[in-house]
C-alpha positions in Angstrom: 4.8 14.1 231.0 4.1 13.8 234.7 6.4 12.3 237.3 6.0 10.7 240.7 8.8 9.8 243.1 8.7 7.8 246.3 11.8 6.9 248.3 12.5 5.4 251.7 15.3 3.8 253.6 15.0 0.0 254.0 16.9 -1.2 257.1 18.4 -4.2 255.3 21.6 -4.6 253.2 21.3 -3.6 249.5 21.9 -7.2 248.4 18.9 -8.5 250.3 16.6 -5.7 249.1 17.5 -6.1 245.5 17.4 -9.9 245.7 13.9 -9.7 247.2 12.7 -7.7 244.2 13.9 -10.1 241.5 12.5 -13.3 243.1 9.4 -15.0 241.8 6.2 -13.6 243.4 7.5 -10.1 244.0 4.8 -8.4 241.9 2.1 -10.4 243.6 3.5 -9.6 247.0 3.6 -5.9 246.3 0.1 -5.7 244.9 -2.0 -3.7 247.4 -5.0 -5.8 248.5 -7.5 -3.1 247.5 -6.1 -2.9 243.9 -7.7 -5.1 241.2 -4.7 -6.4 239.4 -4.3 -10.0 238.1 -1.3 -11.5 236.4 -2.5 -13.2 233.2 0.8 -14.4 231.9 4.6 -14.1 231.9 7.6 -14.7 229.7 11.2 -14.2 230.7 12.2 -12.3 233.8 13.5 -9.0 235.1 17.0 -10.0 234.1 16.3 -10.7 230.5 13.6 -8.2 229.3 10.7 -10.3 230.3 7.0 -9.5 229.6 4.2 -9.4 232.2 0.6 -9.4 231.0 -1.9 -8.0 233.5 -5.6 -7.3 233.8 -6.8 -4.4 235.8 -10.2 -2.8 236.6 -10.9 0.9 236.8 -14.4 1.0 238.2 -16.5 -1.4 236.2 -14.1 -1.3 233.2 -11.6 -4.1 232.7 -8.4 -3.4 230.8 -5.3 -5.2 229.7 -1.9 -3.9 230.8 1.3 -5.2 229.2 4.7 -4.4 230.9 8.2 -5.0 229.7 11.2 -5.3 232.0 14.2 -3.3 230.8 17.6 -1.7 231.6 18.5 -4.3 234.3 21.7 -3.5 236.2 22.4 -5.8 239.1 22.0 -4.1 242.5 21.4 -0.8 240.8 18.1 -0.7 238.9 15.6 -2.2 236.6 12.6 -0.6 234.7 9.1 -1.5 233.9 7.9 0.0 230.6 4.3 0.0 229.4 3.7 -1.6 226.0 0.0 -1.5 226.2 -2.3 -0.2 228.9 -4.0 2.5 230.9 -1.6 5.4 230.3 -0.4 7.0 227.1 3.1 6.2 228.4 4.4 4.8 231.6 8.0 4.1 232.8 8.6 2.8 236.3 12.3 2.9 237.4 13.3 0.9 240.5 16.5 2.4 241.9 18.7 1.0 244.6 21.5 2.7 246.4 23.7 1.5 249.3 23.3 3.6 252.5 25.8 2.2 255.0 24.4 -1.2 256.1 21.0 -0.2 254.8 19.5 0.5 251.3 17.8 3.6 249.8 15.0 2.4 247.6 13.5 4.9 245.1 10.5 4.3 242.8 10.4 6.9 240.0 7.4 6.9 237.6 7.2 9.0 234.5 3.8 8.9 232.8 1.5 10.7 230.5 -2.3 10.5 230.7 -4.7 10.0 227.8 -6.9 12.8 226.4 -4.1 15.4 226.6 -4.5 18.5 228.7 -8.1 17.6 229.6 -7.1 14.2 230.8 -4.2 15.7 232.8 -6.4 18.3 234.6 -9.1 15.7 235.3 -7.0 12.8 236.5 -3.5 13.9 237.6 -4.4 14.5 241.2 -6.3 11.3 241.4 -3.4 9.3 239.9 -0.9 10.9 242.3 -3.0 10.3 245.3 -3.4 6.6 244.4 0.3 6.2 243.6 1.1 7.6 247.0 -1.2 5.1 248.7 0.2 2.2 246.6 3.9 3.0 247.3 3.4 3.7 250.9 2.0 0.2 251.1 4.7 -1.4 249.0 7.6 0.1 250.9 6.0 -0.9 254.3 5.6 -4.5 252.9 9.2 -4.7 251.7 10.6 -3.4 255.0 8.4 -5.7 257.1 8.9 -8.8 255.0 12.7 -8.5 255.1 12.6 -8.0 258.8 10.4 -11.0 259.3 12.5 -13.3 257.1 15.7 -12.1 258.7 14.3 -12.8 262.2 13.0 -16.2 261.3 16.3 -17.2 259.7 18.1 -16.2 262.9 15.5 -18.2 264.9 16.1 -21.4 263.0 19.9 -20.6 262.8 20.0 -21.0 259.1 19.5 -19.0 255.9 19.2 -22.2 253.8 16.0 -22.0 251.7 13.2 -24.3 252.7 11.1 -26.4 250.3 7.4 -26.0 251.4 4.5 -27.9 249.9 1.1 -26.2 250.1 -2.4 -27.6 249.6 -5.0 -25.0 248.7 -2.3 -22.8 247.1 -4.8 -21.1 244.8 -7.2 -20.1 247.6 -7.6 -16.9 249.5 -4.8 -17.5 252.0 -2.6 -19.8 249.8 -2.4 -17.3 246.9 -0.9 -14.8 249.4 1.3 -17.3 251.2 3.1 -18.4 248.1 4.6 -15.0 247.1 5.4 -14.3 250.8 7.5 -17.5 250.9 9.1 -17.2 247.5 10.2 -13.6 247.9 11.8 -14.8 251.2 13.9 -17.2 249.1 12.0 -20.4 249.8 10.8 -22.9 247.2 7.1 -23.6 247.1 5.6 -26.9 245.8 1.8 -26.4 245.1 -0.5 -29.3 245.7 -3.4 -27.6 244.0 -7.0 -28.7 244.1 -7.1 -28.0 240.4 -4.9 -31.1 240.0 -7.0 -33.4 242.1 -7.1 -37.0 241.1 -10.5 -38.4 242.3 -10.7 -42.1 243.3 -13.9 -44.1 244.1 -12.0 -46.0 246.8 -14.2 -46.4 249.8 -13.2 -46.3 253.5 -14.4 -48.8 256.1 -17.3 -46.3 256.8 -18.5 -46.5 253.3 -17.4 -42.9 252.4 -15.9 -41.9 249.1 -12.5 -40.3 249.6 -11.2 -37.6 247.3 -7.4 -37.8 246.7 -5.4 -34.7 245.9 -2.6 -35.0 243.4 0.4 -35.7 245.7 2.8 -36.7 242.9 5.0 -33.6 243.4 6.0 -35.1 246.8 7.7 -37.9 245.0 10.1 -35.7 243.0 10.7 -33.0 245.7 12.1 -33.4 249.1 10.0 -31.1 251.2 11.0 -29.7 254.6 7.4 -28.7 255.5 3.8 -29.0 254.4 1.1 -26.4 254.9 -2.4 -27.8 254.5 -4.9 -25.0 253.6 -7.4 -27.0 251.5 -11.1 -26.9 252.2 -14.5 -26.2 250.6 -15.6 -22.6 251.1 -17.8 -22.5 254.2 -20.2 -19.9 252.6 -23.3 -21.1 250.8 -26.5 -22.9 251.9 -25.7 -26.0 253.9 -27.5 -28.7 251.9 -26.6 -32.3 252.4 -24.3 -32.1 249.3 -22.6 -29.0 250.7 -22.0 -30.6 254.0 -20.6 -33.7 252.2 -18.1 -31.4 250.4 -17.2 -29.6 253.6 -16.3 -32.8 255.3 -14.6 -34.5 252.4 -12.4 -31.5 251.5 -11.3 -31.2 255.1 -11.3 -34.6 256.8 -10.8 -37.1 253.9 -8.3 -34.9 252.1 -6.3 -34.3 255.2 -6.3 -38.0 256.1 -5.1 -38.8 252.6 -2.3 -36.2 252.8 -1.1 -37.4 256.2 -1.1 -41.1 255.0 1.1 -40.1 252.1 3.4 -38.0 254.2 3.8 -40.9 256.7 4.7 -43.3 253.9 7.5 -41.2 252.5 11.1 -42.5 253.0 12.1 -39.0 253.9 9.0 -37.2 255.3 8.8 -33.5 256.1 9.7 -32.5 259.6 6.6 -30.4 260.1 2.9 -30.2 259.0 1.0 -27.0 259.6 -2.7 -27.9 259.1 -5.3 -25.2 259.4 -8.5 -25.6 261.5 -10.8 -22.9 262.9 -11.9 -21.3 266.1 -15.3 -22.8 265.4 -13.7 -25.8 267.2 -14.8 -24.1 270.5 -18.5 -23.7 269.5 -20.8 -20.9 270.6 -19.3 -19.9 274.0 -20.7 -16.4 274.7 -18.4 -14.1 276.7 -16.1 -17.0 277.9 -12.5 -16.4 277.2 -11.0 -19.3 275.4 -7.5 -20.6 275.0 -5.9 -23.7 273.3 -6.6 -25.6 276.5 -10.4 -25.0 276.3 -12.6 -27.9 275.3 -14.4 -28.3 272.0 -18.0 -27.3 271.6 -20.8 -29.6 273.0 -21.6 -32.4 270.7 -24.7 -31.9 268.5 -26.4 -35.1 269.7 -26.6 -33.9 273.3 -28.0 -30.4 272.8 -31.2 -28.8 271.5 -31.7 -28.7 267.7 -31.2 -24.9 267.7 -27.6 -25.4 268.6 -26.9 -28.3 266.3 -25.5 -26.2 263.4 -22.9 -24.6 265.7 -21.9 -28.0 267.0 -21.7 -29.3 263.5 -18.8 -26.9 262.8 -17.2 -27.8 266.1 -17.5 -31.5 265.3 -16.1 -30.9 261.8 -13.1 -29.0 263.2 -12.5 -31.7 265.8 -12.5 -34.5 263.2 -10.4 -32.3 260.9 -7.7 -32.0 263.6 -7.9 -35.6 264.5 -7.2 -36.6 260.9 -3.6 -35.3 261.3 -2.8 -38.0 263.9 -1.5 -40.3 261.2 1.3 -37.8 260.5 2.0 -37.2 264.2 2.3 -40.9 264.9 4.9 -41.1 262.0 7.1 -38.6 263.9 6.1 -35.5 262.0 5.7 -32.4 264.1 2.0 -31.3 263.6 0.5 -27.9 264.3 -3.3 -27.5 264.2 -3.7 -23.8 263.4 -7.1 -22.6 264.6 -8.0 -19.6 262.4 -10.3 -16.7 263.3 -11.9 -14.7 260.5 -9.0 -13.7 258.2 -9.2 -10.1 257.3 -8.0 -8.7 253.9 -9.8 -6.7 251.3 -8.4 -9.1 248.7 -10.8 -11.9 249.7 -12.6 -13.8 252.4 -15.5 -12.3 254.5 -14.3 -8.7 254.4 -14.3 -8.6 250.6 -17.9 -10.0 250.6 -19.3 -7.4 253.0 -17.3 -4.4 251.7 -19.7 -3.4 248.9 -22.6 -3.2 251.4 -20.6 -1.1 253.9 -19.3 1.2 251.1 -22.9 1.9 250.2 -23.7 2.9 253.8 -26.0 -0.1 254.3 -23.8 -2.1 256.7 -24.9 -2.8 260.2 -24.6 -5.1 263.2 -26.0 -8.7 262.9 -28.8 -9.4 265.4 -28.1 -7.8 268.7 -24.4 -7.6 267.9 -23.2 -8.9 271.3 -21.5 -12.0 269.8 -17.7 -12.0 269.8 -15.7 -12.1 266.6 -12.2 -13.6 266.7 -10.2 -12.3 263.8 -6.7 -12.0 262.4 -5.1 -9.8 259.7 -3.9 -11.8 256.7 -0.4 -10.3 257.1 -0.1 -11.7 260.6 -1.3 -15.1 259.5 1.3 -15.4 256.8 4.1 -14.7 259.3 2.6 -17.1 261.9 2.5 -19.9 259.4 6.2 -19.5 258.7 6.9 -19.1 262.4 5.2 -22.5 263.0 7.5 -24.1 260.4 10.7 -22.5 261.8 10.1 -22.8 265.6 10.3 -26.4 266.8 8.8 -25.5 270.2 5.3 -25.3 268.6 3.1 -28.4 268.2 -0.5 -29.2 268.7 -3.2 -26.6 268.7 -2.3 -22.9 268.2 -4.9 -20.1 268.0 -4.2 -17.8 265.1 -6.2 -14.8 266.2 -5.7 -11.2 267.3 -5.2 -10.7 271.0 -8.2 -8.3 270.8 -11.4 -10.2 269.9 -14.3 -7.7 269.4 -18.1 -7.8 269.4 -20.0 -7.7 266.2 -21.3 -4.2 267.1 -17.8 -2.9 267.6 -16.5 -4.6 264.5 -19.3 -3.0 262.5 -18.7 0.5 264.0 -14.9 0.2 263.3 -15.4 -0.8 259.7 -17.9 2.0 259.2 -15.5 4.6 260.8 -12.6 3.4 258.6 -14.8 3.7 255.5 -16.4 7.0 256.7 -19.8 5.4 256.3 -22.9 5.1 258.6 -23.6 1.8 260.2 -27.0 2.4 261.9 -28.9 -0.4 260.0 -29.2 -3.6 262.0 -29.5 -6.8 260.0 -32.3 -8.9 261.5 -31.7 -12.6 262.1 -34.7 -13.8 260.0 -33.4 -11.9 256.9 -30.0 -13.6 257.1 -31.5 -17.0 257.7 -33.7 -16.5 254.6 -30.7 -15.3 252.5 -27.9 -17.8 253.5 -29.8 -20.4 255.5 -30.5 -20.9 259.2 -27.6 -23.3 259.8 -24.9 -21.0 258.4 -26.4 -18.0 260.1 -26.6 -19.6 263.5 -23.2 -21.4 263.3 -21.1 -18.6 261.9 -22.7 -15.2 262.0 -24.5 -15.4 265.3 -22.1 -17.6 267.1 -19.9 -16.0 269.8 -16.3 -17.2 270.1 -14.0 -15.1 272.3 -10.6 -16.6 271.6 -7.1 -15.6 272.8 -3.8 -16.6 271.1 -2.3 -17.8 274.4 0.5 -19.8 272.9 1.6 -17.1 270.6 1.6 -14.5 273.4 3.6 -16.9 275.6 6.2 -17.3 272.9 6.8 -13.5 272.7 5.1 -13.0 269.3 4.1 -9.4 268.7 1.3 -8.9 266.3 1.8 -6.5 263.5 -1.9 -5.7 263.6 -3.2 -6.3 267.1 -6.1 -3.8 266.7 -8.9 -4.0 264.2 -8.8 -0.3 263.0 -5.1 -0.6 262.1 -5.6 -3.8 260.3 -8.6 -2.4 258.3 -6.8 0.8 257.4 -3.8 -1.1 256.1 -5.8 -3.5 253.9 -8.2 -0.8 252.7 -5.5 1.7 251.8 -6.7 4.2 254.4 -4.2 6.6 256.0 -2.1 5.1 258.8 -0.8 7.5 261.5 2.8 7.2 262.7 1.7 5.6 266.0 -0.2 3.0 264.1 3.0 2.1 262.1 5.2 1.7 265.1 6.0 -1.7 266.5 7.4 -4.9 265.0 6.6 -8.5 264.7 8.6 -9.8 267.6 9.9 -8.8 271.0 13.7 -8.8 271.7 13.3 -11.7 274.1 12.3 -14.0 271.3 
């Protein structure tokens, strides 16, 4: 039998730390983004010996893992015991102890490896190293989340839980936002695309409008709505693809806003995502929320039309929220940069290439990339809901945009892989299409989060290397862990 222990002081009261752990979504929130775990089913809860069924991958091998909660003692402990899975035996004890106004959190794991002594000699060091990475990440996340929720509750002068409806709740951002909110004590009402009710009703322009299932709004009073829905931008931009891009953004947002405006008791705030593609291809120009949208496609050479297509799409997407604004709902158009997490999005798509040592800059590599760590984005969304001083466009990007060459070099350094291979434009255009290549991969958008900076927001991950190391499970130095979400002035 082997043992592993990881303990740390969480600078929050014992009651809050324990309460965070037993809320819905705690397991999903604690799953490191680089780990391939997926919850396949649940019955019961931590308090009543519930069962969790997981699927995990070890290399190319997919395995089932069934865990039973046991020995629950309020504000003291609970255990996770393997019924079926990777180890010969596995018991994870979560232990909590009051430490003045703080809490000592200890994770104690006792396990045995398959294949007896041979398995132990071959795998023990690997298992211990990975457990250390996982629990370093888990304890950082718990500490940071509790600090974030405590600050935002003080900012809105209430600890009363909010009810927040989310479109796109099963997507890349939505699936991370939900457990972030529920472990903070809030109730989430999913308005999932999987529940879309499609209507053939036509607008005055002769377009077919797709209606999401908004029935949950009838039975739940919601304080806020977060609109994350939208067809994935990747893939060749055929006419059908462009139709879906527009319909899933403009038509669906219009439908949502019309419904919100018609409610007898509408939400006080709508946070609707957009993208920094709103600004178009602007080279080295530094852009803020006051900068104009990209040049319209009809007035520029055909080579630039794809870029302006995205700008026009974002402009119409944002305009479709005016119905809610006119009804007195506070609306924030959150313009996202590239959202970075190894759990999904662009980074997850390019990681296999970079891990093989085949990654490289795109074209000349001079184009600017505006990016944001997923962890910062989750906090910013909740901040937009809580802080009534925000409305209109807000750039959700790091304060340090970076060129494609520097992005490539930093990712290669983090992975300890070479990045000397440049990807020629013609190859990309052949693989993913000229329009997508020119509009997204070769476009330069150097955006600053001016409104967030003015508000005093302090980014958890303002620099690319720190963000990459956190999401990839690479070692973070103490200086990289320092700093919080907000300045004292806020």
